[in-house]
C-alpha positions as YAML, in Angstrom:
chain: A
units: angstrom
residues:
- id: 1
  name: UNK
  ca: [203.38, 261.45, 13.88]
- id: 2
  name: UNK
  ca: [200.36, 262.89, 15.70]
- id: 3
  name: UNK
  ca: [198.65, 260.79, 18.37]
- id: 4
  name: UNK
  ca: [194.85, 260.90, 18.57]
- id: 5
  name: UNK
  ca: [192.80, 259.59, 21.48]
- id: 6
  name: UNK
  ca: [189.32, 258.54, 20.37]
- id: 7
  name: UNK
  ca: [186.98, 258.46, 23.40]
- id: 8
  name: UNK
  ca: [183.96, 256.37, 22.48]
- id: 9
  name: UNK
  ca: [181.55, 253.95, 24.08]
- id: 10
  name: UNK
  ca: [181.34, 251.72, 21.03]
- id: 11
  name: UNK
  ca: [183.66, 249.99, 18.59]
- id: 12
  name: UNK
  ca: [181.35, 250.22, 15.59]
- id: 13
  name: UNK
  ca: [183.26, 251.62, 12.63]
- id: 14
  name: UNK
  ca: [186.45, 251.94, 14.64]
- id: 15
  name: UNK
  ca: [188.66, 249.59, 12.58]
- id: 16
  name: UNK
  ca: [187.91, 251.60, 9.41]
- id: 17
  name: UNK
  ca: [188.53, 254.88, 11.20]
- id: 18
  name: UNK
  ca: [191.83, 253.66, 12.63]
- id: 19
  name: UNK
  ca: [192.94, 252.38, 9.25]
- id: 20
  name: UNK
  ca: [192.02, 255.54, 7.40]
- id: 21
  name: UNK
  ca: [193.63, 257.89, 9.93]
- id: 22
  name: UNK
  ca: [196.70, 255.65, 10.16]
- id: 23
  name: UNK
  ca: [197.09, 255.80, 6.39]
- id: 24
  name: UNK
  ca: [197.17, 259.59, 6.62]
- id: 25
  name: UNK
  ca: [199.96, 259.48, 9.19]
- id: 26
  name: UNK
  ca: [198.12, 259.51, 12.53]
- id: 27
  name: UNK
  ca: [198.34, 257.09, 15.44]
- id: 28
  name: UNK
  ca: [194.83, 256.54, 16.80]
- id: 29
  name: UNK
  ca: [193.84, 254.65, 19.91]
- id: 30
  name: UNK
  ca: [190.46, 254.16, 21.54]
- id: 31
  name: UNK
  ca: [189.73, 254.99, 25.15]
- id: 32
  name: UNK
  ca: [186.62, 253.61, 26.83]
- id: 33
  name: UNK
  ca: [184.94, 256.32, 28.95]
- id: 34
  name: UNK
  ca: [183.94, 253.66, 31.48]
- id: 35
  name: UNK
  ca: [187.59, 253.11, 32.30]
- id: 36
  name: UNK
  ca: [188.39, 256.65, 33.44]
- id: 37
  name: UNK
  ca: [189.83, 257.68, 30.10]
- id: 38
  name: UNK
  ca: [191.08, 261.03, 31.34]
- id: 39
  name: UNK
  ca: [193.65, 259.30, 33.57]
- id: 40
  name: UNK
  ca: [195.09, 257.51, 30.55]
- id: 41
  name: UNK
  ca: [195.22, 260.84, 28.73]
- id: 42
  name: UNK
  ca: [197.26, 262.41, 31.52]
- id: 43
  name: UNK
  ca: [199.67, 259.47, 31.54]
- id: 44
  name: UNK
  ca: [200.21, 259.43, 27.79]
- id: 45
  name: UNK
  ca: [199.30, 262.82, 26.34]
- id: 46
  name: UNK
  ca: [197.88, 262.75, 22.79]
- id: 47
  name: UNK
  ca: [198.03, 265.61, 20.33]
- id: 48
  name: UNK
  ca: [194.24, 265.60, 19.96]
- id: 49
  name: UNK
  ca: [191.20, 264.11, 21.70]
- id: 50
  name: UNK
  ca: [188.09, 263.15, 19.74]
- id: 51
  name: UNK
  ca: [185.10, 262.48, 22.02]
- id: 52
  name: UNK
  ca: [182.30, 260.61, 20.25]
- id: 53
  name: UNK
  ca: [178.94, 261.03, 21.97]
- id: 54
  name: UNK
  ca: [176.97, 258.83, 19.57]
- id: 55
  name: UNK
  ca: [176.13, 256.29, 22.28]
- id: 56
  name: UNK
  ca: [175.71, 256.81, 26.01]
- id: 57
  name: UNK
  ca: [176.57, 260.50, 26.12]
- id: 58
  name: UNK
  ca: [176.43, 260.56, 29.92]
- id: 59
  name: UNK
  ca: [179.66, 258.55, 30.14]
- id: 60
  name: UNK
  ca: [181.41, 260.81, 27.66]
- id: 61
  name: UNK
  ca: [180.07, 263.87, 29.53]
- id: 62
  name: UNK
  ca: [181.86, 262.69, 32.67]
- id: 63
  name: UNK
  ca: [185.12, 262.38, 30.76]
- id: 64
  name: UNK
  ca: [184.64, 265.83, 29.19]
- id: 65
  name: UNK
  ca: [184.07, 267.36, 32.59]
- id: 66
  name: UNK
  ca: [187.22, 265.70, 33.97]
- id: 67
  name: UNK
  ca: [189.26, 266.81, 30.95]
- id: 68
  name: UNK
  ca: [188.10, 270.39, 31.37]
- id: 69
  name: UNK
  ca: [188.89, 270.48, 35.08]
- id: 70
  name: UNK
  ca: [192.46, 269.25, 34.70]
- id: 71
  name: UNK
  ca: [195.01, 271.93, 33.82]
- id: 72
  name: UNK
  ca: [197.11, 269.21, 32.20]
- id: 73
  name: UNK
  ca: [194.50, 267.80, 29.83]
- id: 74
  name: UNK
  ca: [192.74, 271.12, 29.26]
- id: 75
  name: UNK
  ca: [195.58, 272.14, 26.91]
- id: 76
  name: UNK
  ca: [195.01, 269.16, 24.57]
- id: 77
  name: UNK
  ca: [192.84, 270.12, 21.57]
- id: 78
  name: UNK
  ca: [189.42, 268.53, 22.01]
- id: 79
  name: UNK
  ca: [186.69, 267.91, 19.45]
- id: 80
  name: UNK
  ca: [183.27, 266.58, 20.47]
- id: 81
  name: UNK
  ca: [181.32, 264.82, 17.73]
- id: 82
  name: UNK
  ca: [177.99, 263.01, 17.45]
- id: 83
  name: UNK
  ca: [176.11, 265.45, 19.66]
- id: 84
  name: UNK
  ca: [172.33, 265.42, 19.54]
- id: 85
  name: UNK
  ca: [170.76, 268.89, 19.30]
- id: 86
  name: UNK
  ca: [169.25, 268.40, 22.78]
- id: 87
  name: UNK
  ca: [172.70, 267.71, 24.30]
- id: 88
  name: UNK
  ca: [174.57, 270.61, 22.68]
- id: 89
  name: UNK
  ca: [174.27, 273.13, 25.52]
- id: 90
  name: UNK
  ca: [175.12, 270.53, 28.15]
- id: 91
  name: UNK
  ca: [178.15, 269.48, 26.16]
- id: 92
  name: UNK
  ca: [179.35, 273.06, 25.80]
- id: 93
  name: UNK
  ca: [179.04, 273.60, 29.55]
- id: 94
  name: UNK
  ca: [180.84, 270.32, 30.39]
- id: 95
  name: UNK
  ca: [183.60, 270.93, 27.84]
- id: 96
  name: UNK
  ca: [184.12, 274.69, 27.62]
- id: 97
  name: UNK
  ca: [187.62, 274.20, 26.23]
- id: 98
  name: UNK
  ca: [186.48, 272.06, 23.27]
- id: 99
  name: UNK
  ca: [187.61, 273.64, 20.03]
- id: 100
  name: UNK
  ca: [185.04, 271.86, 17.86]
- id: 101
  name: UNK
  ca: [181.44, 270.69, 18.43]
- id: 102
  name: UNK
  ca: [179.62, 268.71, 15.76]
- id: 103
  name: UNK
  ca: [175.90, 267.94, 15.87]
- id: 104
  name: UNK
  ca: [174.71, 264.84, 14.06]
- id: 105
  name: UNK
  ca: [176.14, 261.65, 12.64]
- id: 106
  name: UNK
  ca: [179.84, 260.92, 12.62]
- id: 107
  name: UNK
  ca: [181.54, 259.95, 9.38]
- id: 108
  name: UNK
  ca: [185.16, 259.10, 8.66]
- id: 109
  name: UNK
  ca: [185.45, 262.15, 6.41]
- id: 110
  name: UNK
  ca: [184.15, 264.40, 9.17]
- id: 111
  name: UNK
  ca: [186.66, 263.02, 11.67]
- id: 112
  name: UNK
  ca: [189.57, 263.36, 9.25]
- id: 113
  name: UNK
  ca: [188.56, 266.94, 8.43]
- id: 114
  name: UNK
  ca: [188.34, 267.84, 12.12]
- id: 115
  name: UNK
  ca: [191.68, 266.19, 12.88]
- id: 116
  name: UNK
  ca: [193.45, 268.02, 10.08]
- id: 117
  name: UNK
  ca: [191.89, 271.35, 11.02]
- id: 118
  name: UNK
  ca: [192.71, 271.14, 14.72]
- id: 119
  name: UNK
  ca: [196.22, 269.79, 14.27]
- id: 120
  name: UNK
  ca: [197.01, 272.51, 11.74]
- id: 121
  name: UNK
  ca: [195.69, 275.16, 14.16]
- id: 122
  name: UNK
  ca: [197.96, 273.81, 16.89]
- id: 123
  name: UNK
  ca: [201.10, 273.88, 14.72]
...
């Protein structure tokens, strides 16, 4: 069963996301970027990291930068979602190893599609 770390500032919509991804065979857990999420990722490596920048992108940017600098976490597939058009270039520079960037709103279908795509690419 694939493990997915969901790095997000907010909990809005999270129960539905967790339920839907769990029903498709994934284990999803939320990491708060204020709590140095990248350390938790190193301790318990997921198969995929979803970084949601919908709220407070500066906190998520710090986590992305830390993930990209670490040779351990850099190998974990990373998708960044909820990017505003103005933040796209900054996000790409902070997370050069991200395999997916999505501008705009985040939906459950979008997240499931990204998860399936990236996990299939890895296997």
